[in-house]
C-alpha positions as CSV (number, residue, x, y, z in Angstrom):
1,M,-223.8,58.4,-21.0
2,P,-220.7,58.3,-18.8
3,T,-219.7,55.1,-20.6
4,L,-219.8,56.8,-23.9
5,T,-217.8,59.7,-22.6
6,R,-215.2,57.4,-21.2
7,L,-215.0,55.5,-24.6
8,L,-214.7,58.8,-26.6
9,T,-212.0,60.0,-24.2
10,F,-210.0,56.8,-24.5
11,V,-210.3,56.9,-28.3
12,A,-209.2,60.6,-28.4
13,L,-206.2,59.8,-26.1
14,C,-205.2,56.9,-28.4
15,A,-205.4,59.1,-31.5
16,G,-203.4,61.8,-29.7
17,A,-200.7,59.3,-28.8
18,I,-200.5,58.1,-32.4
19,L,-200.3,61.6,-33.7
20,A,-197.6,62.5,-31.2
21,A,-195.5,59.5,-32.2
22,M,-195.8,60.4,-35.9
23,A,-194.8,64.0,-35.1
24,A,-191.8,62.8,-33.1
25,L,-190.7,60.6,-36.0
26,V,-191.0,63.6,-38.4
27,A,-189.0,65.8,-36.1
28,F,-186.2,63.6,-34.9
29,V,-185.5,61.0,-37.6
30,E,-183.5,62.0,-40.7
31,P,-183.6,59.6,-43.6
32,T,-180.2,58.6,-45.1
33,P,-180.2,58.3,-48.9
34,A,-178.5,55.1,-50.2
35,P,-177.7,54.3,-53.8
36,V,-180.0,51.7,-55.3
37,S,-179.2,49.8,-58.5
38,F,-180.8,46.8,-60.2
39,E,-180.8,45.3,-63.7
40,V,-183.8,45.7,-65.9
41,P,-184.1,43.1,-68.7
42,I,-184.5,44.5,-72.2
43,P,-187.4,42.6,-73.9
44,A,-186.0,43.1,-77.4
45,L,-182.8,41.2,-76.5
46,A,-184.5,38.5,-74.5
47,E,-185.3,35.1,-76.1
48,P,-188.9,35.1,-77.5
49,A,-191.3,32.9,-75.5
50,P,-193.0,30.1,-77.3
51,P,-196.7,30.7,-78.0
52,A,-199.0,29.6,-75.2
53,R,-201.2,26.6,-75.8
54,T,-204.5,26.8,-74.2
55,G,-206.2,23.8,-75.7
56,A,-209.1,26.0,-76.9
57,A,-210.8,25.5,-80.3
58,P,-209.3,27.5,-83.1
59,V,-210.6,30.9,-83.7
60,G,-212.7,31.1,-86.8
61,V,-213.1,33.7,-89.5
62,A,-216.7,34.3,-90.5
63,S,-217.6,34.8,-94.2
64,P,-220.8,34.3,-96.2
65,D,-219.6,30.9,-97.3
66,G,-219.1,29.6,-93.7
67,V,-216.6,29.8,-90.9
68,F,-212.9,29.0,-91.7
69,D,-209.9,28.6,-89.4
70,Q,-206.6,30.3,-90.1
71,A,-205.4,27.4,-92.4
72,G,-208.5,27.8,-94.6
73,S,-210.3,24.6,-93.4
74,V,-214.1,24.8,-93.0
75,I,-215.2,24.9,-89.4
76,A,-218.9,25.4,-90.1
77,G,-220.9,25.8,-93.3
78,P,-223.1,28.8,-94.1
79,P,-226.2,29.4,-92.1
80,E,-229.2,27.2,-93.0
81,G,-231.3,30.0,-94.5
82,E,-228.5,31.2,-96.8
83,R,-227.4,28.0,-98.6
84,P,-227.5,28.3,-102.4
């Protein structure tokens, strides 16, 4: 039990020292405001970025007649059970 008491006393003293240092900073240090300026780019005036190429397969549009890509080419036919 004396070891636990010594440990808790040491932890309490360390916490007290940290709190005292923080209180001293609050009491004795005055912040000095300084002007800050930086440029923010406007996206509407910037050059448009080229579309990203991921190398993935084209995204298909499903319909009852099959799956088509954006150009209208057939990617896959209709499901097996639904062929005319």
